[in-house]
VOKE-839761 format. One record per residue: z, y negated, x of N, C-alpha, C, CB in turn; residue in one letter. Coordinates in steps of 0.1 Angstrom, whole numbers, plus 5000, padded with zeros to 4 digits. Glycine has a CB too. Example, Ala and Ser with C-alpha at 12.3 -4.5 7.8 and 13.67 -1.06 7.14 Angstrom:
% VOKE-839761
507850575132507850455123507850335132509050455113a 507150225128507150115137507950005129505750065141s 
//
This chain:
% VOKE-839761
484050564910485250504912485850464903485250424919x 487350464900487850424887488850324891488350554878x 489050204885490050084884490750054874489649984886x 492150054876492850024863493149844868494550154859x 492749774855492949634855494449604846491649574849x 495249544854496549504847496649354846497949544854x 496349304832495649144831495949084816493749154832x 497249024815497348994800496648864797498948984795x 495648774803494848704799493548804796494748584809x 493748824780492148884774491048864779491648854761x 490748694779489448664783489448664800489148524777x 490248684809489848664822489448814824490948604831x 490648914818490249044819489049104816490949104814x 488349034805487149094799485949054809486849024783x 486448944818485548904825485348984840485748774825x 486448984844486849084855485949214852488549124856x 486549294840486149404839484749434838486749434831x 484249324833482249304830481749314843481549124823x 482149254850481649234863481949374873482349094868x 483049434874483449544878482449664875484649574873x 482349684863481449764856479949764858481749734843x 479549634860478449594866477949634879478449484865x 479049654888479249694899479049834900480149654904x 479049914889479150054890480650124889478650084903x 481950054884482950084887483350094871483649984898x 484150254868484850264857486050174856485250394855x 486250124845487550024845488250054832487149854844x 489450064834490550104824491249954823491650234829x 491349864811492349744809493249734802491849644806x 494449714808495549684800496149554802496449774801x 497749524793497749394794499549384799497249314779x 499849494798501549514800501849624809502349564787x 503049594815503449704826503749854818504949654834x 504149824805504349984799502850044797505249994783x 502049974792500650064789500250084802499349994781x 500250004815499950074828500450174833499950004837x 502150194828502550314834502250434822504250294838x 501950394812501550544803500250574808501450534785x 499550504813498050564821498250604833496850464822x 499050554837499450614855500150734852500650494866x 500650774842501350924840500251024837502450924827x 498950984835498151074834496451094842498151074822x 496450964850495250954855495550894869494350884845x 494550914876494650904891493350784893494251064899x 493750624896493050544896492850534917493650424884x 491450494917491250464932491850324935489750464937x 491850224926492250074928492950054917490949974930x 494049984917494649904906494949764907495849944904x 494449674901494349534902495049474891493049484902x 496249414897497249384889497749244888498149464892x 498049184876498949024878500449074880498948904862x 501048964883502348964884503348934870502648884894x 502848824862503548754857503148824840503248604862x 503448944838503249024827503948994815503449154830x 503749054804504549004791505949064791503849054777x 505949204800507449264795507449294811507849414781x 507349204821508349244834507149174842508849434840x 507949204857506749144869506049264876507649044882x 504749214878504149324890504849394898503349264899x 505649304906506349354920507249504914507649204927x 507749484902508849594896507449714892510149514880x 506349684889505649794884505049854899504349734871x 504849784909504649844925505849934929504549714937x 506649864927508049964931508150074922509549874930x 508050064914508250194905507150304908508150164889x 506250264914505250394917505550454929503750354918x 506550394936506950464946508250554944507150364957x 509150534933510450574929510450664916511250444928x 509350644910508950784896508150844902508150744880x 508650964902507451094907506251134896508451254911x 506751084881505951134873504751034873506651144861x 504750904879503650814881502550844891504250714884x 501450834887500050874897500050754908498350884888x 500350734918499850604923498650604928500650554932x 497950484925496650474925496250494943496250314917x 495450504949494850504964495250364971493150524965x 494650244962495250144966495550024957494550124975x 496249924959496649814950496249714955497949804946x 495849594944495549464947496049374935494049444948x 496949304945497749174934496849054931499149084944x 496349054917495748914914496548834908494648914907x 497048694915497948624907497748494911499448664907x 498548384903498548244908499348194915498348154901x 500448294920501548254927500748254943502948354923x 500848154949500248114962501248124974499647974961x 502648114969503348084979503348194993504648074972x 503748165005503848275015504848375009504348215030x 506048345005507048425002506548524991508248344997x 505548474984505248554974504348664979504548474964x 503548634987502448694996503448815003501548575008x 504248765011505048865020505748975009506348785029x 506448924996507149004989506049124985507848914977x 504949044978503949144973503549264985502649044968x 503349264998502749315007504149415009502049205019x 505349355010506049435011506449565003506749375013x 506349504989506749604978505449714978506949524962x 504749704986503849794985502049774982504449864977x 501749654979500449634977499649634989500249514971x 498449664989497849654998496849535000497349764997x 496749464993496449344994496549204981495349374997x 496349094987496848994976495948884972498148934982x 495148864963494148754961494748644951492748814957x 494848544952495248434948494248354936495348354960x 494848324923493848274914494248134918493948324896x 492848084913491448124906490748164922490647974895x 489948284918489048324929487848324924489248464936x 486748374936485348384929485248534928484048324938x 484948584918484448714917483948814928483348704910x 482948724935482448794948483348844958481548704955x 484448764958485348794967486248874964485848694971x 486648914947487449024945486549144946488249014933x 485249114945484549264947484149334961483249264939x 484349204970484549234982485649294989484349164987x 486949254983488249304985488349454983489149234976x 487749474965487749614963486849724972487249634951x 486049684977485049744984485749785002483549634984x 486649665003487049705014488249795014487149595022x 489349795002490249875001489950035000490949834992x 488250034989487950164991487350245004487150174983x 487050155015486750195026487650235037486050115029x 488850205034490150245040490150415044491250205030x 490550445053490750615054491750675042491450655069x 491050765037492050795024493150895032491150885009x 494350895022495250985023494951095018496250965018x 495351235022495251325015496251375007494851385020x 495851344995497151354983497651484981496651304967x 498751504980499351644976499551684987498651744967x 499251665000499551725012500651695017498651695020x 501551775024502451735034502351775049503751785029x 502651655057502251655070503551675078501451525073x 503151775088504651815093504551765110504952005091x 505551675117505351645130506751655134504551525133x 507151745143508351825147509151825132509351755161x 510451785133511151785121511051715113512251775123x 510051625113509551495103508551555093508651365111x 508751555083507951565070507551465060508551655063x 506151455060505951325050504951385039505151185059x 505651355026505251385016504151275010506251405008x 502951285011502151175009502051124994500751195014x 501851264984501951264972502951174965502051374970x 504551234968505451194966506151074971505951264967x 505251034980505850904989507150904993505750784981x 507551035000508951085005508851095019509351214999x 509851095030509751115041511051185043509350985048x 511151305052512351395053512451415070512151565044x 513451375073513451425090514951505092513451255104x 514651645096516051735098516751765087517051675106x 515751785076516351785063517151635054517451885066x 516751555058517551415055516551335049518251335068x 516451285036515551185028516051065036515851175009x 514550995042514550855048514450795037513350815057x 515450685037515350565029514350465034516750495029x 513150475029511950395033511550305022510650475037x 511650125029510750095018509150125016510849965017x 508350065005507050105005506250045016506550074994x 506449955023505749895037505850005045506449745044x 507450045045507650135058506850275057509350175061x 506950325045506150445044505050425046506150515033x 504150315041502750285047502450275058502250185043x 503450245068503350225084503650375089504550085091x 504750415084504550565091503650645086505750645091x 503050645075502050765069500750685079501850785048x 500550575080499450555089499350585102499250455089x 500550575110500750635123500750785122501950575129x 501350845111501250965112499851035110502051005104x 499450985103497551045102497151005116496350955088x 497350945126496650915137497750985148496350755139x 498251085144498951145156498751195168499351225154x 499351105178499251125192498051005198498651295193x 497450955189496650825192497350675192495450815181x 497050635202497450475203496850395194497150415217x 497650335188497050245176497550115181497550285160x 496550025182496849865188497449785175495249775195x 498249685177498849595164497549525157500049455170x 496549515163495449465157494949555146494549445167x 495049715146494549775140495349815127494149835147x 496849825133497849845123497749705112499449855131x 497849595117497749455110496549485101497449315121x 495649515103494249525094494349625083492949565103x 494749745087495049865079496249885071495049975087x 497349835073498449855068499049705058499449895083x 498649595066498649465060497449415054499049365070x 496249465057494849405052494649255059494849395033x 495349235069495149085074494549085091496948995073x 494148975093493648955109494948965115492748805113x 494849005126496049005135496248865141495849115145x 497448795142497348705147498548705163497548615134x 498248665173498848715185500348625183497748675199x 500348515177501648445173502548515165501348335167x 502248615156503348635146503648795152502748625128x 504948835148505648945155505749065139507448885164x 505049035131505349105120504949275122504449025107x 504049295130504049445135505449495140502949475146x 505649405150506849445159508249475150507149325170x 508149355141509449365134509849475124509449255126x 508349545118508549665111508549785117507649665104x 507949785130508049925139509649915141507049935155x 510149805144511749805146512349875137512349675146x 512349805124512649875112512549985107512249825106x 511350045110511050175111511850295121509850155115x 511850265132512550335141513650355139512650295150x 514550225134516050255130516450325120516550145127x 515250375113515450495100514850645107514350455083x 513750635112513050745114513750795130511350695114x 513850735139514250775152515450745155513550735161x 516350625153517650595160518350725157518450465155x 518750775144519750875141519551015148519850895126x 518051025152517751175155517151185172516451235142x 516851315175516351335187515051455184517751375198x 514051435192513651355199513151235197513051405205x 512751135199512150975191510651025192512350775202x 509850995182509051005175507850875179509751015163x 508250765175507550665181507750575193507350605172x 506450565198506450555212505850405213505650675221x 506150315224505650195226504850195240506750105224x 503550175236502450175249502550045252500850225247x 503149975261502949875266501849795268503349895272x 501549665260500249635265499349645256499949705275x 499249745248498449825237498649855224498249915241x 499749915220500549925208501250035206499749915197x 501250145195502150195192501450375190502950105181x 502350485192501650595190503150685183500650655205x 502550775175503350885168503550995174503050915158x 504051075182503951205183505251275185503051245192x 505351405192506251475195506351525206506251555189x 505951465217505551515230506351445240504051505233x 507451355236507751285245509551275243506951145243x 
//
């Protein structure tokens, strides 16, 4: 397993890299967005761990470019490591496309556990295009097209659509969606899953027929072309 570490604090980066290597991971270490992008043009990483406050830009911008620039090879999973602990920052990171968010200072054992959890997630078949009716999802290019029209999806909306599509015809509970797409325990008092489903439907279903995303009352959601 190969990990990209984007951290401008050289001492901290060395400590993290040493710990990851001792855990048998291969680690590439850079300190700027530019150096990270250079590596991502040629190398596929299993996980990228990145800071937000980098010398030449914000880590959020780097995450967004992974979805926008076809020359960048998006890592399988993205983990934010940052001192920004406000809820708004966490939400912004996850909505930008990160899979998990760990606030500094943190115990290395927790970082290692987060990395293992990310790697255990069901992998996406990179390079494959999944067709469901008139909906085509390009996992490698992070693009979705319906009836020939490119859908303007945020990174988190694309992750949600991809997750449902890989489980075509399977009813997925809110708990599972929250755990896999947001990497969080589902709180019955939050409507984050329902809000994002509504936003996704507005782009994937509202302008088209037939509707692909269906609510199974009291259970969760399913994406298929049979209704």
